[in-house]
N, C-alpha and C positions, 0 to 999 in steps of 0.2 A: 792336741790336750783339749778334752772339755775345762774350761775353768768359766765359772758365773761371780757374778758379785750383788748383793746385796744392797739394797737402795743404791743403783749403778747411774743415778742423776750425781752427775761434777765427776765421773771418775773417768779416767780415759784407758785405754790400752794399746798400745806399739807390740807390731811383730818383725820378725828378720828372721832369716833362716842365715848359715856362717858356715860352709862347708856342708854338713852332716847333723847338724847342731840346731835346731827351733828354737830360737830366742821370743820372750814375752815379756813385757813388761807392762805392769800394772801401776796405775797413780790415782792416787784420790783422800777423801775424809777418810773417817772412823765406818768402819763396816764388814762385814766377814766376806770372807774367797774361796772360794771352795772350788776342790778340786775334785772331780767327779773321774770314772773310768768311763771308755767309750759305750762300753756293751752296760750302763747300768740305764736302765731305759726313762730312769725319772728325772737325766738328764737330759738336759740340753744336747742335741746330736753334733757328735764332730764335723768341723767344716768339712764338705766333700772331698777339699785336696788334701784333707792330714787326714796321714795312714796309720795306722792302725797297730803295726808292729811294737811288741812289746822296748820299754823302753822306762829309760831312769831319770828322774827330775830335781833336777840342784834347785834350790832358791837359796835368796838371800836380799837382804834389803840393802841399801841407799839410804832410805831414811826410814824412819818409825820402828813404835814397839810391836808386836802381836806376842799371841799367845795361837801356839802352834800345836790341838789338837790331831791326833792319831791313834785308832789301839786303841782307844781307850785310855791314853792319857794327855797329859795336856803342860805345856814346856815351851818355857819365856824364850824367844826369836827377841833379840836384840840386832840393831844396825851391828854387820860386819858377819855376822854367826850366820855359820852354812849350814840348810839343813839338804839330806836327801831320801827323798821316794822313791819305792816305785811305782811306776804311774800304772796301774793294774789297780793302787791304795786310794780310794779317797783321804784328804784329809782337807780339814778346813784351817784358815789364818783370821785369828782376831783381832784386826787391827783397831788399837788403841785412840786413831789420831791422824794426823797427816802422815801418808806412807809414801813409799816408793816400792815397787817388787820386783822381784827378774828373776825370773823362771826358765832353766835351759832344760830342754830336752835333748836327752844323748842315748838315742838307737841302742837296745843290748847288742847289736852283733860287733859294735864300734868296743866293747868294755871287754868283752869275752869273758863277762864276769858268771860262777855258778849262780842258781837259785838261791842256794843255802846263802851266798855272802851277797846276793842281791837285800833279801829279806834280813839281815842282818846292818847291810850299813843302813838299810830305811828304822831301824830301829835305836838306833844309834843319839842322841840328843842333840843338837844342835852343836855344831863345833865352831867353838869358839879360841881355840888353838891350837896348837900345832905345828909340826913343821911345814906340811903338808898344804893343812888349809890356811895356814898365812899365805902360802901364795894364787894357790889355785882361788880364794876370795877375794884379792884385786883382781886377779884376772877375769872374772865373769863379772864384775861391774866394768872394766873396761872396755869389754867386750860387748858392754849392751848400748855404748856407746860410740859404737863407729859409724861412719855413716856406711848406705847400701853403697853399693857398684866396687866393692874388695876387688882390686885382681880374681880367683879362682884358686890357686895357687895357694897367694898368702890365704884364705875364708880357711881351707883342706887343711892349712901347716895349723894354725892356730885353732880349731876341731881337732886335730889330732895331741895338740898339747894336753887342751881341758881332756881327751881320754886318760890320757899319760896319765893327767897329774891325778885322776880319781880311780886307778887302778892304784897307785901309791898310796892313796889315802884308805884302800880299802886293805892294802898292803901293811901301813903304818898300824892302824886301831887292832887289827890283828895281833901284832907283835906286840902292843905296848895295855893289850886287853888283858884278864885275866886268863893267867898258865895252868893250863890241865896237866899240863905233860912234864913241869920243870924246866931248868934253864937248858937242861941237857937232850929237852928233845929241841929245842926250841934252837941248838946249836948244831944238831945235828941234822934239822930245814934249813938251816942257812951254805951247811959244807954239797948236801944234796944240792941245792939249789946252784953253787957256784960251780959246780961239778958240771950240771946242765949248764949255766952258759960259755963253760970256756970249748963245748963240748958238741956244740949249737950246728956247726958245719961237718957231724961226721955221722953221715948214714944208716951208721951201724950205733945210733944210740938208741939205747931200747930200755926200759925196764930194768932187767938184767943188767946192761953192764955198769946203772949209776947204782944197784945195792950191791956191785961185784966191787966199787967204788971206796966203799964205807962199811965193806965188811958187815953184810945185813940181809935176810933175809930177803926177795923178792913179796913175801905175805908182808912182812912187817911193811918196807918198804910201802907198800898199796895201802897196809890200813894208817901208816903217818897225811897220806897224801886223800882218803875219806876220809878223816877227820877236822880235814878245810874245804869240803863239799866238793871235791876234784879228782886227777885220776893223774900219775904222772906221763899219761901220752898225750894228754892236753895241756900239760903243762907246758910239755916238750912243744908240743904245735905251736901252743900261745903263745913262748919267747920268741919260736921260729921265724911266726908272723908279724911282731913287733919289731923289733933287728929290720927283716925284710921293708917293711915298712918306713924306717925313719932310715932306710939305705936309699930307697927309693925316694925320698922327700929332699933328700940333699941339694943343696942349690950346687947346679953346674953341674948335676949329671946328669941333662936330659938324653945323652947316645949312651946311657946302658941299659942291656936288656934285662929283660924280666928273666930269661933263661940264666943268665951271669946270677943274679941274686938268687933264683931259685936253686940253682948247683951250691954257690956262697953258703948259703943257709940250710941247704941241708937236704930239700925236698926233692922225694923219687924221682921228678921229673918238673918242666914246666906249664907241663898243664895241671900237674896234681895244686902245684903251690897257686898258680893261677884260682884251679876251680878254690881252693882252702881260703886264699886272698877274701872272693869274692863272697863264699856263705861269709866268712867274720868280717868285713868294712862295706858289702853290698854292692862297688863298685872292686873293676876289672883292677892289676897290680897298674895296669898301663895307662888307664886314667887317670890313679892317683901319684902315679907318678909328672904326667900332665899335667896337674890340676882343672883335671877335667871331672864336674860332675852334675848330676842332675837336684831335684828339688826333696827334703824327705818332707 
């Protein structure tokens, strides 16, 4: 992540890696903190060891008040307020006094969010309340204070917990936001998702069977998911990968095989499961199970 500060005298920056998360903390006196995309030739180049893959950036202050400027708008950002940005978009934090800012980068592959969901999340005002934000904010502050050297498995589990909460944050925001189809449509979507969750094990789970379960046409089913920037097939795949990832992460399951998990969650084969898992999370299922990771 390319990050610069104006008047850098007296400022301090520390970084660490936690599983697939990259955590950066900036402390200092009143100044502007600028985030600029890596491909912006007007900014300093990113560190050579940092990746250029797409990511989402979460930010939270432990100390200080700032004005968050992005997409031509300015919003107040107080201690404890959580904000999210697409890593490809620039923003400026105008810090009003002494501050401590934590920025946590999550690879897009670990979130399986659509482009539309990332854009909408990056356009939201800082989260000041809400069930998920009240859990995610303190967790982010806590992980920034962890000392280096924690077990790889623990680091991966914590990173996975953050990724899960970001997904829930997006879902909570979608439900609590403006309704364009009324409560009936939202209730239908809830039933569709519940049916998918109850039948993830079934290799024959298809858009046709999902539509039939609610007595709607396949065309209308696709329209419902298109309105949320996704497809039925991608949602089924996403949920299968999430549940497989959770099972592999359970303590005391070191002897569980990748093939068994693939069968349990409806994948056609262990090969297909491993390929899909690596594409989503950047590592093999066995590496995730065993707590092995490489720096992001």
